[in-house]
N, C-alpha and C positions, 0 to 999 in steps of 0.2 A: 418267299424264303422257304427252303427245305428244312425239315425237322426230323430227327431220329430219336425214338425212345428205345432204350436198352434195358432190359431187366424183366421182371415177372409182370405178365398181363393176363387179363381174363379173356380167353379166346375160346369160341365154340363150346362153352360149357365148363371149361376147366382152367386152372391157373397154370401157367407154364413160362419158362424163360424164353424170351424171343426178342426180336427187333421189329419196330413198327416205324415205317417210313412215310412221312407226311410231305406232300407238295401241293401248293396252290390250294390249301384248305382241305384236301382230300387224302385218305389213306390209300397209298398206291402199292405198298408191298408189306408183307408180314412174313416173317420166318427167322428162326434162330440161326440158320446156316448161311443165310444170305450175306454177301459182302456189300452191305449197304452203307452208304455215306451221305452226309448231309452238311448244310452250313451250320446248323446247330445241333448238338447231341445233348440229350437229357439222360443221364446215367441214373437209374432208380437204385435206391439204397436197399439194404437187407430187409428193412421193414416198411418198404413201399411197394405199391401195386398199382398198375395202370388199368383203368376200367372206362367203359363208355360213360359219358355224362348223363345225368338224370334229365327226365322230360316231365315237367310238372303240368297236369291236366286241369287243375283248379286252384287258383290262388287269387285272393281279393287284393287288388291294389287300390287302396282307399284314398285316392286324392280326389281332385275336383272339390266337391263341397265338404269332403271329409279328410282333408290333408293332414290334420293332427294325428290321424290313425295310421299313416304311412303314405309314401309316395311311390311312384313308379321306380325312381331311383333306389329308394330304400329296399323295395321288394326284390329288384332284379339284382342288386349287389348281394343281399342275403342268399339269393339263389346261387349265384357264382361261388360264394364261400361255402355253400353246401354241396357243390358239384353238380349244379343244375344249369343247363344252357337254354332251355326252352321253358317259357311260363305262359300258360293259358289264363287269360284275365277272366275274372268273374264279372258278369254284366250287372250285377245288383249294386250299382253305384248310385251316387246322387249327382245329377239326374240319372234315372234308370235308362239303360241303353235299350231303346225299343222302337227305333226307327232307322232308316238308311242314313239320314243326316247325322244322328248321333254315333252310329257305327263308323262313319267316315271321320268324324271329329275325334272319336276315341283312338282310331287308328293312327291319325296324324300325331295326336298328343303322345301316345306311348312310343311311336317311332322316334320321336325327337328326344326321349328320355331314357329308353330302356338299354340296359347293359347286356341283355340276353335276346335271343330270338323270341318272338311272342305271337300269340293268337288272340283275337278279339271275338267275343260272343255277343249275341243279341238275345234279349227276351223276345217272345213271340210279338212281332210288331202289332200296334193297334190296328192297323189296316193289313189283314192277312194277305192281300194281293201284292204286298210290297216285299215279300220274302226274297224274291229274286233281286230286287234292288239292294237288300241287305247284303246278299252275297257279293254283288258287284262292289259295294262300298267297303268290303273287306272282312265281313263276318265269316268265321270259320264253322261256327256252330250255333245252334239255338239252345239256350239253357232254360229248362222248364222246372220251376220250383212248384211245390204243392199247390200254391194259389193260382198257377197257370193251368192246372189240370181240372178236369170235370170231377165232381164228387164220385166216390165209388159206387154210389147207389143211384146215379144219374139214369132216369128212364131210358130205355133202349130207343124210344121213338124220338127223343130229343137229343140224344148222345151223338154229336157230330165229331167226336174225338178222332176216329179212324180217318176222316177226310182231312182233318187238321194235320195229323201226322204224315199223311200221304203228301200234303202240299210241302212240307219241310224236305222230304225225300226228293220230290220232283224239282225243288229249287236247287238241288245239289249240296245241301247243307247236312251236317251231322246234327245229332240231338244229345244233350246231356240232361238227364231227368233225375230229379230228387224224388224218390219214391217215398211218399208219406201221405197220410190223410188228415188235413187240418182239423176237420170237424171232431175227430176223436182224440186229439192231443191231450186235452185236460179232462178226459172222462175215465171211468173204470176200464174202458177198452183201449187205453192209450198204448199198451204194449202190443195190441193186435192191429194197430192202425196201418203199419207197414204192409202187413199181410192183405188186408182189405184193399188198400191202394194197388199193390202189386198185381193181384188177381184181376182187378178192373183194367189196369194198364196192359197186361199181357194179352187181353182179349181185344184190345183196341189197336194195337200196334200192327202196321202192315210189314210184310217181310222184307221190303226193299229199304226200310229205313236203317241207316246206320246210327246206332245209338249206344251210349254208355249209361247204364242204370246204377245209381248210387244207393246201395242197400246196406243194411247193418245186421242182418240176422241170418244164421245159417240156413233156416228153412226157406228164406228168400233166395239165397244162392241156389239151393236145390231146385226151387221152382224155375228159375231162369235157365239153368242147365238143362232141365227137362224140356223147356219151350224152344231151345235153339234149333231143334229139327225143323220146326215151322218158321222160326224167327232167326235165321242164321247170322244176321248182322248186329246181334246184341252183344255187348261186352259188360262184364261185371266190374265195377270200380268202387274201391273202398279206401278210407284213410287209415293210417297206421293205428290210430287210437282204437278203432273198432276191431283191430286184429290183436291188440296187445293190452288193453286197459279196460277194466270194467267200471261201471258208475261207482260202485262201492270203493274201489281202489282210488279212483281220481278224487272222490270227495274226501277220503282219508288224507290225501296229500295237499289239495288246495282248496278244500271246503267248497263254498258256493261258486267259486270261479271255475269249478268243473262243468258248469252248465253248458250244454251243447245241444244243437238242433242240426239233424236228427239226434236223439239222445244217445248217450253212452248206454251199454246194455249190461246184462248180468254177467257173473263170472262164467256160467255155463255157456252163454251165448259167445262170449269172447273166445272161449276154448274151442267152440265149434267153428267159429270163423277162422281161427288160426290153422285149425286142422284142414279146412278146406283150401286155404292159401297154399299149405305145404303140399296138398294133393294136386295143386294145379287148377282147381276149379274157379278161383278168383282171377280174373284176367289182368287187372291193372291196379296199381296204387296211386293215390293222389294225396297231397298234403292236406287239402281243403283248409288252406290257410285263412284265418280270419284275424287280422291284426289289432286286437283290442287291448287297450291300455289298462293299467291297474285301475284307473278311475272308471273304466267301462265295466270291468269284471267285478269290482267290489264297491258298489256305489248305492247309497240309501236314497238318493234324490235323482232318479232317472229322468232323462229326457221324455216328455210326454209322447206316448205312442211307441216308445222303444221297449224291447225286452230289457229287464233288469234281473240279474246281470246280463251283459251281452253274451251271445252264444259263440263259442269257438276260441281258437288259440293261434298263436303265431308259429305255425308248424313247419314252414318250408325250410327253416334254418337247420333242422335236424333230421328231416324224414329219410334222406339217402343213407346217411351214416347209421341211423337207428335201425333201418330195415337190414343193412349189412350185418349189424351186430346181432339182431335178434333172429334173422332167418338164414344168414350166410350170404355170401357174395353172389352166388349163382341165382338164388331166388330174388334177391334185391335188384340185380340187373334185369332180370326178366320182367319183373313187376313194374319197376320204376324207370326203366330205360328202354329196353328192346320193344316190349309190347306197346307202350304209349307212342313211341316213334313210329312204329308200323301202323298204329291206328290213325295217326295224323298224316300218313303218307310221306314221312320224312325218311331220308337216307341217313339215319342216325341210329344210335342204340347198339351198334356192333363194332368190334374192332376187326375190320376186314377191308379188303381192297374195294374201292368204289364208294365207301361210306365217308361221310363228312367227319373230319377230325375234331369232333366234339368229345374231348377226353379229360379224365381226371386222374391226377396222381394222388393216390389215397395212402395215407400213413397207417400202419398197424400198431396199435398200442403195445409195446414190448412188455408192459407191466400188467397185461390183461389176466394172466393165470395167477400171479402172486402179488399180493399187496400186504404190507406190514407197516403200519403207520408208527409202530413203536421202534423200528430200526433207525438208528441214527445214521447220518451221513447222506450221500447222494443217492436217491432213489428214482425210478422211472417216473416220468410225468404221467399223471393219471387223468384220463379224459372223462369228465362227467358233464351231463346237461346242466348248465347254469345259465339261464336266459340273461341275467344281468351282465354276465361277462362275455358270453359267446354270441348272443343274438344280435344281428344287425337290424332286425325288425324293431319298431318301436314298441310293439306290444311285448311284454316280458313275462306273460303267464303261460305256463306249460304244465300239464299233468305229469310230464316226464321229468320234471325237475329232480336232479340227483341220479338219474339213470347213468350207468356205466357205458361208455362207448368204446368198442374195440377198434373203430375205424374213424378217421377224420380226414376230409379232403385237404390236401396241402397246396396243390396247384390245379387250376382250371383252364382248359383251352377251348376257345370257340374257333372251329374251322382252322385249327392249327396255330392260332395266335394266343399267347398267354394273356389271360384277362383277369387272373387272380392269383396272388401269391400270399400264403398265410404267413410266412416268416417275416415279410416286410409289411403286410397289410395293404399292399398296393393293388388297386383295381385299374385296369386298362379298358377304356371303352372302344371296342372294335366295331366295325360295321355289322349291324344286325339285320335280320330279315323277318318280315311278317309271314306267318304260316297261313296259307290261303288254300281255299277249295278251288277246284277246276272251274274256270270261267270267271273268277273274280279278278280284281284289278291287279 
């Protein structure tokens, strides 16, 4: 079925009136003056805008042994409602995905339940010689948490990290690395732990490895930018809370529920990170969604061996509209759509001929500039972050509770098929695809 969008769209860095023609799941023509026709026409209203759908690089889908914390269906529906059509799973499930067999099992499990395109990751497999099998089983990347990395002070004669990273690159897999040093987390040097870990990591990485590094401090961004001449395949990826919210602010809002790993930072660090995002030094944004329930975040009787409170928030529900609100449409699209899609090798993230028609009709809040709650009569709807009302994730804790949103996704399309409509609350499960690396199944 052909589909034609008529109205304002974000094209080549600017918002302009145009027509966008979709056929067989792909954008085939764009232009205001073209005499385009289609079987279905979507006329955008005065306060609506067409943007490319978001691409989520890290979202935990906590089913299997942790189903009460969310399911694949919960997460991918929440993604569609937030204007996201690709979700990269976090491999830190129960059981942990660390073998080709578990990669294959997870791929099949998510494929049978997902409402979005998806990618599967693996921990470094217990048998390092099986990395190629993990690729063939469907792994898109290797996720490396601090406990997967050698300590920053590992003696040079026993540090085999460079060879380990080279094996990942040789297997055709990307890497997603959480940069932190576990041994320093609860010490007086905790605020320096990321720096120690990053210095060690940068000297260990081979230039051929395609890797995204999750960092939280402005000085870390500067170090990685400086290292890109030697390591050209590195990308800097951060969640929105490290760009917008300090530890102090989060604790004032939600108390102990603000606990996060890696930690939220100081007001000064957040200001520095935001400045670097606006300067284009940060490559991509991910939600780093952790779907913890109220009982996980505010619990005096923790499960033995677990953090208390649990670290993280159900962030995928608001990442895209929050980024549009705080940084503007152009920066949000670059950081959360175009750059992640390019990083994954997908023809998504742009409204241009030849790209998949993963598109979102976004509403603009007409009451954004003026609000007067004392005026009687009909007033514009005000969009605020309210997890209890708007989150489809089961976890309802967010440090952004009460934040005003200037944008809200109203319809989401996956390869030209409408898969979510906010006005009716209807989701449609269209055929989905697994994001794969070259040579995988």
